[in-house]
C-alpha positions in Angstrom: -16.8 -47.7 -69.3 -14.4 -44.9 -68.2 -15.6 -42.0 -66.1 -16.2 -38.8 -68.0 -15.0 -35.4 -66.8 -15.1 -31.9 -68.1 -12.0 -29.7 -67.8 -12.8 -26.0 -68.4 -9.9 -23.8 -69.5 -7.1 -24.1 -72.0 -4.3 -22.6 -70.1 -1.5 -24.2 -68.0 -3.8 -25.9 -65.5 -6.4 -27.0 -68.1 -3.8 -28.6 -70.3 -2.1 -30.4 -67.4 -5.4 -31.7 -66.0 -6.8 -32.8 -69.3 -3.5 -34.6 -70.2 -3.0 -36.2 -66.8 -6.6 -37.4 -66.4 -6.7 -38.8 -69.9 -3.4 -40.5 -69.3 -4.9 -42.2 -66.2 -7.9 -43.5 -68.1 -10.6 -40.9 -67.7 -12.6 -39.6 -70.7 -11.9 -35.9 -70.8 -14.0 -33.2 -72.5 -11.7 -30.1 -72.7 -13.5 -26.7 -73.1 -11.9 -23.4 -74.1 -13.8 -20.2 -74.8 -14.1 -19.5 -78.5 -12.3 -16.1 -78.0 -9.1 -17.9 -77.0 -9.4 -21.1 -79.1 -6.7 -19.9 -81.5 -4.2 -20.1 -78.7 -4.6 -23.9 -78.8 -5.7 -24.5 -82.3 -3.4 -27.5 -82.6 -5.3 -29.2 -79.8 -8.6 -28.4 -81.4 -7.4 -29.9 -84.7 -5.8 -33.0 -83.3 -7.3 -33.6 -79.8 -3.7 -34.4 -78.8 -1.6 -33.1 -75.9 2.0 -34.1 -75.2 2.8 -34.3 -71.5 6.1 -34.7 -69.8 7.4 -34.7 -66.2 6.1 -35.8 -62.8 2.7 -37.2 -64.1 4.3 -39.3 -66.9 5.6 -38.9 -70.4 3.1 -39.5 -73.1 1.0 -38.2 -76.0 -2.6 -38.5 -75.1 -5.8 -38.1 -77.2 -8.7 -36.3 -75.6 -12.2 -37.5 -76.0 -13.5 -34.0 -76.8 -12.2 -30.5 -77.4 -14.9 -27.9 -77.8 -16.0 -24.3 -77.4 -19.5 -25.4 -76.7 -19.9 -25.4 -72.9 -23.2 -27.3 -72.9 -21.7 -30.0 -75.1 -18.6 -30.2 -72.8 -20.6 -30.9 -69.6 -23.4 -32.9 -71.1 -23.7 -36.3 -69.4 -20.7 -35.4 -67.2 -20.9 -35.5 -63.4 -17.5 -34.0 -62.6 -16.6 -30.5 -63.8 -13.1 -29.1 -63.2 -12.7 -25.3 -63.7 -9.1 -24.4 -64.3 -9.2 -20.7 -65.3 -7.6 -17.6 -63.8 -9.5 -16.0 -60.8 -10.5 -12.9 -62.9 -12.6 -15.3 -65.1 -14.4 -17.1 -62.3 -17.5 -14.8 -62.3 -17.8 -15.2 -66.0 -17.6 -19.0 -65.8 -20.0 -19.0 -62.9 -22.5 -17.2 -65.0 -22.0 -19.4 -68.0 -22.1 -22.7 -66.0 -25.3 -21.8 -64.2 -27.1 -21.6 -67.6 -26.3 -25.2 -68.4 -25.4 -27.1 -65.2 -27.7 -29.9 -64.1 -28.8 -31.5 -60.8 -26.2 -34.0 -59.5 -23.1 -32.4 -61.0 -20.1 -31.5 -58.9 -18.1 -28.4 -59.9 -14.5 -28.1 -58.6 -12.5 -24.9 -58.9 -8.8 -25.5 -59.4 -7.9 -23.5 -57.3 -10.7 -21.4 -55.7 -9.4 -18.7 -53.4 -13.0 -18.3 -51.9 -14.4 -18.1 -55.5 -16.5 -21.3 -55.1 -18.8 -18.9 -53.2 -19.4 -17.0 -56.5 -20.5 -20.2 -58.2 -22.6 -21.1 -55.2 -24.3 -17.7 -55.1 -25.2 -18.0 -58.8 -26.5 -21.5 -58.3 -28.7 -20.4 -55.5 -30.0 -17.4 -57.5 -30.9 -19.7 -60.3 -32.7 -22.1 -57.9 -30.6 -25.1 -59.1 -30.9 -28.0 -56.7 -28.4 -30.8 -55.8 -25.3 -29.2 -57.2 -22.1 -29.2 -55.1 -19.2 -26.7 -55.5 -15.7 -27.5 -54.3 -12.4 -25.7 -54.5 -8.8 -26.7 -54.0 -6.1 -24.5 -52.4 -3.9 -24.7 -55.4 -3.6 -26.3 -58.8 -2.9 -30.0 -58.5 0.2 -29.4 -60.6 3.2 -27.1 -60.8 3.1 -26.8 -64.6 4.0 -24.7 -67.6 3.0 -24.9 -71.2 6.0 -25.3 -73.5 3.9 -24.7 -76.6 0.5 -25.5 -78.1 -0.5 -28.9 -76.8 2.7 -29.4 -74.9 2.6 -29.4 -71.1 5.4 -29.9 -68.6 4.3 -31.0 -65.2 7.2 -30.3 -62.8 5.6 -31.7 -59.7 2.3 -32.7 -58.1 1.0 -31.0 -54.9 0.5 -33.5 -52.1 -1.5 -32.9 -50.0 -4.0 -31.0 -52.1 -6.5 -29.3 -49.8 -10.1 -29.1 -50.7 -13.2 -27.4 -49.3 -16.8 -28.1 -50.2 -19.8 -25.8 -50.4 -21.9 -26.6 -48.5 -19.5 -28.2 -46.0 -22.2 -30.7 -44.9 -21.5 -32.4 -48.2 -17.8 -32.7 -47.7 -17.4 -36.4 -46.8 -19.3 -37.9 -49.8 -18.0 -35.3 -52.2 -14.3 -35.8 -51.4 -14.7 -39.5 -51.5 -15.9 -39.2 -55.1 -13.2 -36.7 -56.1 -10.4 -38.8 -54.7 -10.7 -41.1 -57.8 -9.1 -38.2 -59.7 -6.8 -36.8 -57.1 -6.1 -39.3 -54.3 -4.0 -36.8 -52.4 -7.0 -34.7 -51.6 -7.2 -33.6 -47.9 -10.5 -32.2 -46.8 -10.6 -29.0 -44.7 -13.4 -27.5 -42.7 -15.0 -25.2 -45.3 -14.2 -23.4 -48.6 -13.0 -20.4 -46.5 -10.5 -22.6 -44.7 -9.4 -23.9 -48.1 -9.0 -20.4 -49.6 -6.9 -19.5 -46.6 -4.7 -22.5 -47.3 -3.7 -21.2 -50.7 0.1 -20.9 -51.2 0.2 -18.2 -53.8 -0.8 -15.1 -51.8 1.7 -16.0 -49.1 4.6 -16.9 -51.4 4.1 -14.8 -54.5 2.9 -11.4 -53.1 5.7 -10.6 -50.6 8.3 -11.9 -53.0 7.0 -10.0 -56.0 6.5 -6.7 -54.2 9.9 -6.8 -52.5 11.6 -7.8 -55.8 9.6 -5.6 -58.2 12.6 -3.5 -59.3 14.8 -6.6 -59.9 11.9 -8.3 -61.8 11.5 -5.3 -64.1 15.2 -5.0 -64.8 15.8 -8.8 -65.2 13.0 -9.2 -67.8 12.6 -12.9 -67.0 16.3 -13.7 -66.3 15.4 -14.2 -62.7 14.8 -17.3 -60.5 12.0 -16.1 -58.2 12.1 -19.0 -55.8 15.8 -18.9 -55.2 17.2 -15.5 -56.0 14.0 -13.8 -54.8 13.8 -15.5 -51.4 16.5 -13.9 -49.4 16.3 -14.0 -45.6 14.5 -10.6 -45.4 11.8 -11.7 -47.9 11.4 -15.0 -46.0 10.9 -13.0 -42.7 8.3 -10.8 -44.4 6.5 -13.9 -45.8 6.4 -15.5 -42.3 5.0 -12.2 -40.8 2.2 -12.2 -43.5 1.5 -15.8 -42.8 0.9 -15.0 -39.1 -1.9 -12.7 -40.2 -3.4 -15.5 -42.3 -3.2 -17.8 -39.3 -4.9 -15.3 -37.1 -7.9 -15.3 -39.5 -8.0 -19.2 -39.5 -7.9 -19.1 -35.7 -10.8 -16.7 -35.6 -13.0 -19.3 -37.3 -11.6 -22.1 -35.3 -10.0 -23.7 -38.3 -6.7 -25.6 -38.2 -3.7 -23.3 -38.3 -1.4 -25.1 -40.6 2.1 -23.8 -41.3 2.3 -23.0 -45.0 5.9 -24.3 -45.4 4.7 -27.9 -44.9 2.7 -27.6 -48.1 5.2 -25.9 -50.3 6.2 -28.4 -53.0 6.6 -31.2 -50.5 10.4 -31.7 -51.2 11.4 -30.4 -47.8 9.4 -30.7 -44.6 10.2 -27.7 -42.4 8.6 -24.8 -40.5 11.1 -22.4 -42.2 9.3 -20.9 -45.2 12.5 -19.6 -46.7 14.2 -23.0 -46.5 11.2 -24.8 -47.9 11.0 -22.5 -50.9 14.6 -21.8 -51.8 15.6 -25.5 -51.1 13.0 -27.1 -53.3 14.6 -28.4 -56.6 11.2 -28.2 -58.4 10.8 -24.5 -57.6 14.5 -23.9 -58.5 13.7 -24.7 -62.1 11.2 -21.9 -62.5 12.2 -18.6 -64.1 10.3 -15.3 -63.9 8.1 -13.4 -63.6 9.3 -11.4 -66.6 7.3 -8.3 -65.8 4.6 -6.9 -63.5 1.8 -8.1 -65.8 2.5 -11.6 -64.6 -0.2 -13.4 -62.7 2.0 -13.4 -59.6 1.2 -9.7 -59.5 -2.0 -9.2 -61.4 -3.9 -12.1 -60.0 -2.4 -12.9 -56.6 -2.6 -9.4 -55.2 -6.2 -8.3 -56.2 -7.7 -11.8 -56.3 -5.5 -13.6 -53.8 -4.4 -11.6 -50.7 -6.9 -8.8 -51.0 -10.0 -11.0 -50.4 -8.2 -12.3 -47.3 -7.8 -8.8 -46.0 -11.4 -7.9 -46.9 -12.7 -10.9 -44.9 -10.4 -10.1 -42.0 -11.6 -6.5 -41.9 -15.2 -7.7 -41.8 -14.4 -10.0 -38.9 -12.6 -7.2 -37.0 -9.1 -8.6 -37.5 -6.2 -6.3 -38.3 -3.9 -7.2 -41.2 -1.4 -4.3 -41.5 1.1 -6.3 -43.5 -1.4 -7.6 -46.0 -2.9 -4.1 -46.3 0.6 -2.6 -47.0 1.3 -5.2 -49.7 -2.1 -4.5 -51.4 -1.4 -0.7 -51.3 2.1 -1.2 -52.6 0.8 -3.6 -55.3 -1.8 -1.0 -56.4 1.0 1.6 -56.8 3.2 -0.9 -58.7 0.4 -2.1 -61.0 -1.3 1.3 -61.6 -4.7 0.2 -60.5 -6.6 -0.2 -57.2 -6.1 -3.8 -56.1 -8.8 -3.4 -53.5 -11.4 -2.6 -56.1 -10.1 -4.9 -58.9 -10.7 -8.2 -57.2 -13.8 -9.9 -55.9 -15.7 -8.2 -53.1 -17.6 -9.8 -50.2 -20.7 -8.9 -52.0 -19.5 -10.8 -55.1 -18.9 -13.8 -52.8 -22.4 -13.5 -51.3 -21.2 -13.1 -47.7 -21.3 -9.3 -47.1 -22.8 -8.3 -43.8 -22.5 -11.7 -42.2 -21.1 -12.0 -38.7 -18.8 -14.9 -37.7 -21.6 -17.3 -36.7 -23.8 -16.4 -39.7 -20.9 -17.0 -42.0 -20.0 -20.3 -40.4 -23.6 -21.5 -40.7 -23.8 -20.4 -44.3 -20.6 -22.3 -45.2 -21.8 -25.4 -43.4 -25.3 -25.6 -44.7 -25.5 -23.3 -47.8 
């Protein structure tokens, strides 16, 4: 009998995960909120997704497509949440109404937001549930239409943190049946700080905002957008991220080693602009794109908030968040998740490390 999994979310990541896991022999229950079901009505009607690219070329038939969350996760041990960061608190609330003891929830990706799910689980008094998060989606992917996903590349390694961290070994061993490239890091905070998007997208988008508005999508972000000055700024922001990792005693990786995987180098500009997979990607088309609207308030802002709480200065991150607020017309400090939302406000370094380890 095949292993059953639930994939929550009908966007780029959800389509790619549902298609890939089905193609590899798992029984997939795909959930999409009823409010957005019309965006993928073809999949609801046929249960079929066409996939192309790095994970294979096939038309697959999903075991279930539903807008009933309880039905989607019933009898399923492994739950993958592939929705935008702004929806994580909503999904955490929904899931804690129906989740059962023994289930493993994995956020693809998390950006610290596994802590929102963990906080809700503790508040509900639910026992023996583990929450994990990855540092990025497993896939560089785009939807080409309803039920039609292009997977341009697979991220390898795919970093993962587990909450509580004392459950890391056994949890990652189980999750590797779905993603063998998983590489465990110390905690979910270490994993969130290994995310690629805030480091790559935010400096590039802020510094290219005028070009992005004018080009209206006729713009190759990862090649045209990554000039030497943008790369230098990205590296400077990365040094602030590494200072935060060092504060907790976590491994200070160089982000360039994890970008795409096509080129192994410590030069971020070379790793990005020289990757043929990234070279294919056009956009963003405007400032409403998630590179702006998600990766500033929900990506780099939580890093800066955590750094401030730990007494670490992040002047470049702060500047990008302030500039992003001006560009977007809303306060990116207030828009994203707070340390209170994450359940870690007021903790000092040792208290936070203990909480991350033991829950």
